[in-house]
N, C-alpha and C positions, 0 to 999 in steps of 0.2 A: 869469732867463735863456731868449732863445729861441732857437732853430736854424732855418735857413732847409733844413726837411725838402723841400720842395719842389725846390729848387734840390739840394741830395745828389743827389736821387733822379736829377736831369736828366746833373748831371755821373757818374755812376759809370753811367747810361745809353752815352754818348758814350762814357769811359774803358773800358768792359766790350766796348762795338762794336770799339776801336783795339785791344785785345787778342786780339778774337776774329780782327781779320783778319790782325793780326800772325802768331796762331797758323797760322791758315790759309798764310801764302804763307812760313812758313820750316820744316814741317815736312813736305815731301814730298806731292806731287800724285798722288793715280790721277781719271783723269777716263773721259766717255763719259757716255751716256743712264742716268746713275746708277751710272757704272761705277769703284766701288774697287781697280782695277788697272792699270790700263794704262799711267800716264807712272811710270816710275821712277827715284829719287833722289829727294834734298832741289833744295827751290827754292832757286832766288841768294840768297843775303843780302839782305837790306833796309838802309837806314841806316833806323836808327828814337829814338825817344825813350824813351829807359831808363826815365825818373822816373814817366812816364806810368803805367805796369804798378804801382809802389807805390802812385798814389791810388785806385788800382780798389779794393786791398784796404782802404786807406784807409776811404775813401766805404762802402763796403759795412759794415765795422766801426760808422764812427757809425751808419749807421741800423740796424744791430742792438743795438748797447749803448743808442742814447737816445731810438729810435724808442718813442710811449707803449704799441705792443705789441708781442708778438715777431711778427713778419714771419715768420719759417721763412727761413734761410738760403740752404737748397736752392730754397724756391718762390723767392725774390727772384732767387736766379741765373738760373733756367727762365725768369722772366717777361720779367728784362731782356733776356736774351738772345733769347726770341722776339718780345717787343718790334723789339727793331734788326733782328730778322732781316722781320720784318715792315712796318717801312719802308723797307727797299729795294724795297718793291713790284713780287715779279716772284713770280709765281705759280707759278716751279721752284722753288727758292729754300725751305729748312725748317728750323728746327729741331726737330731730334726729341729728347725727354728720352729715360732710358732704357730706357724700356717701349716706346717706341716705336720705337728703334734695334732693342734685340732684335726687334719683331715686325720690321722691314726684314733683318734679315739673314736670317733664318728664311723669306722670302717670297724674298730671291735666292737659294735652295738649294733653292727648292719643299716645304718641309715645315715640320712645326708640328705641336706635340702638340693632338691632339683628336679627335672624333666621326668628321671626315671628310667635310664639307659644306662646299660653296659657299653662301651664304646672302648676301639683299641686306634695303634696307631695308623694315620694316615697322610701321603704326603700334603693331601690337601686340606687335612684339615684333621676330624674324629670319624671313624667308621662305627656305625650302630651293629653293634655284634648280637642284642638282645635288648628289646622293648619290655620293661616290666609290665604286668595284667594290672589295669585299676590307675595308671599313673597319668600322668600330666602329657607324656608323651605319644601314650595310645591315644589319647583321646584328640590330642594332632591332628593325628593320621602319618606318623614317623613310622617307618617300620625296620626290621633286621638288614642290612645291607646299603641302606642308604648314607651318606656320609654328607656331616655337617659341616658345612665349609667355611661360615661367619657367625658370628653370636653378639649381639647389641651392637650390631655397625664393625663389629671388629673381622676380619680378615682371620682365620686361625690355619693358614697354608704353615706350614713348616715350624711349628711352634711345637714342644714335646707336649706327650699326650699330658701331664698333671696339669702344664699351663690352657693349656685348649680348654680344658673343662672347667678351671678355674671360672671362663667367660659365658658356661654353660648355668655351670651352678648360680645360687645364689639365694637368695633371705626365702622364706617362704611366702607365699601372696606377690610378690612378683612378678613380672611377665617378661621376658628374653624374646626377641627377634631375630630369627636363624634364618639363613637359606639351607637349602638344601638339595644337594644333588642324587638325583636317582635315575636308574636306568630299567628301561622299560621298555618292551618291544626292540632291544637292538639299539633306541637312542637316550639320552643322557638330556635330561632335560633341569632348570632348579627350578625348587620350592620355595616361595616364601612363607615360614609358618611363625606363627607366635604362640610361643606355649606359658601358660603359668603355670610359674615352681611355686613345689607341696615338697612336705616331707616325706620323702621314700622310704619304704621297710625293703633293704634288699633280701628275700627270698635268697638261703644258704642252704635248704634242704630240697632235693625233690623223690619223690615215691611214686609205684608204680607196678602192678602185676604182673605176673608174664606166665606164660604157661611152657613146660614144657615134658617132656613123659609122662602126662598125665597130673601134673605135682604142679603145686598152685604156689610161685615164688616170690616173695615180697624184694621189690630193691630199692635202697633206700641209697641216696646220694650224696653225702654230704660235699660242700664245696671247702668250707673252713672252720676253725675250730674258733669261732667266735661268741662271744656271749649270747648265750641262749642254745649253742648247738646241742647239747643233752638233752636241752625239754624238746628240741623241734625233733630231733633222728628217734627217742622214745617215743611221742605221740603218733608218727608218719607208722612206724611197725605197731602201735594201738590199730592203726585206721585200716592197714593192712590186714590185720589178723583178725579184727570180726567181718573180713569181707572173704574170710577163706583160705589167707596167708600161712604155709606152715613150715616153710624155710622163706632162708632169707640171704642176700646178697648185701653186703656194705662194702658200695663206690666208693672210694678215696682218691681214685685218678684224679691227677692233678690237682691234687689240693696240698697247699703250701704249707700248713701247721697250724697255729693260733695258738689257745691258751692252756697249759698244761692242767687247768681245772676242768677243762671241757673234754681233754682227751681220757683225764680219772673218770668225768662225767659217764662219757661213752662205755669205755671198757668199763664200765661199772654194770651197764645195762646188761651184758653179757654171763660174769664170772663174778662169782661171791668171795669177801677173803681173802682177797688175794694183793699182794703186792703189784702195782700199775707199772712204776718207774721208780728210779731212783736218781736224785741229784747230785751231782758233788759238786763243787768249787773249792780256790782258794778262800777266797774271803767267806763265804756264805755256810760253806761244813757242808755237811750230809743230810739230806734231806728222802724219807720215802715217803709216796704218795699209796697209798692203801685204798681198793672199792671201795666205797658207799654204795650203803643202803641196801635193799635184793633187787636181783637181775628178772629184769622180764623176759627175759628169754635166756633160761639156764641151759636148757638142751637144747632147743632146734637147730636143724642145721644150719651153718652160720658158710660164708665165702666171703672172703676181703678183697675185692679187687685192686690192685694199686699198680701203676706203673714209675715211672724214671721222675714224674714229678708228683713223688708220693713224699712230703718231708715232714720232719720235726713233729708235733704232735701227730697227723697220721702215723707216720713211724713209729710210733710210742704206744698205741693202739695196736697195731697192726705187730711189731715184736709181743707183746705183750700177748695177743690171743694167738700168737700162734707157738708163744714160747709154753703157754698151758696148753696146748693141743687142743685149742675150744673151737677152730675155725681153718679153712685150709684155706692159703694162700695164693691167690691166681694174678697173672699177672708178668710184668717183668721185674728187676731190678727195683728195690726204690729209691731215693735222691741220693742217701748217704751223709746227713745231717748230725750229726753225733754230739753237739754243743744247743744252751741254750742261753738265750737273754735277756736280763732286768730290764724293767725300763725307768728310770729317776729324770723326775718331772725337774724341770729347775725355774729361779726365780726370775727369770726371763718371758716365763711361758713357753719357750719351750721345752727338749727332754731327749736323753741323751739314752739311748739304746745297745748296750753296751753287753757284748759274751760277759756269763758270770762263770761259767762252768762246764761242765760237761753229764752228759745224761745215759743212763744202763738199765737194757730193758730186766726183766725177771732173771733171767738166768747168765746176767752180768758184762751183758754185750754192750757196747757201744760200736754205734753203726757208723760214725765218724770215719776221718782218715787222721794223720798227724798233726795235731793241733785243729786248726778250724778247716782244715782241709776236706774236701767232700771224698766219703768213704763207700765203701763198698755196697752198704745198705741193707737192706730184708733180702734175701732170697726167695724165690716164692718156689711154694711146694710145687704148683704147676705152672708152667711157663706158655705165654700167650702174648702177642702185641697185632695189637690192630696194622691194618696195614692201609698205606694216609691213602694210597690210588684206588681205594673200593668205599662205598658209601656205606658199607657193615659195616656192624660194633662185631667183629672178631671176640676182642676181649671178655666184653658180656657175655655174649652166645657159651663162650666157651666157659667164664662163672657160673651161667645158669644150667648148663650139664652137670658139672662137677655138682652144683648146689641140690640138684635130681636126685643123685646119687650119693649125699654126702649123707653118714651115719649121724645118727640124734648125740649131738654134747659134741661133734666137731663136726 
């Protein structure tokens, strides 16, 4: 006797997709540029085929019981959901397995347990691009430019960045033995370092006061719109005001976005009683976000500095401030992301990060292209681009020049 296994797999995938969609649109939504908290209450009930849900478990059960080898039920479900999301052909939508979702939640809170380094890909392992202050890595003597080639006795060569990082991260209080390659004086040597892991809070705001044309200009650079971004930007502005800054640059270059509620909060630091953004989706309806509270800088000359890496929530803030003529936008065109995602936790411990609709600036502009395609983004008022061949920060230099001459309220 034979069984149509391929047909069963296809049926299972289609039915699981139906169940996932059903779960998304009956469980209550929260939206934003990866925002898990902005739409309250459950989504309206929808008419469904109740028999389909049972068929999903039935099909998975047949595969589990009759397939010639054990496919692993958890792996089967992970692969089915991941495949369905992939078939959406939407680079902004993703299935987060339990490990990925736990990492995502930590990123939104700017925290993790580890040694306190920012790393990038390297053929030999992980290249350290930044060592956070007061971190275990700093205490152990790790420097920017070092390459971590092994962790806990495991070579990191050839591993993806996230997979390699998993060997360095670990519970606070535990230790990890690292092999580190360092170039000094034209020579490469390998160091063996043992670092104790600890809770690490990732800084998302850098601030500094510059002098330009006799003016004190405060520059606030925001890395991402994660939890606490509004409070950190506001605190940085207040510190610089006390030191005499009266003009400001909000640097959103390479800011990939984040929570729409934080975009709402940051915009509220500069304007009052205004619409920040409007979200529209097929099943989530229409929601408008207004500014909240009293702005701390309602009139001070303001420049927003952007580039092609400024996306999502960064574009929401930039678009609102430009629409209200509250800031001069300096830099290049922004990324051009015109859609928002909704994160829906699943009973497995994972989550779906699914595009739920489009967002519009106060003047009704959508910054994306057709569907989920990349669009034109925001056109700067003053165009300038860094020259990668120099060590100068040409874009910031031009932003400071513009800020020194900008009028109050604009």
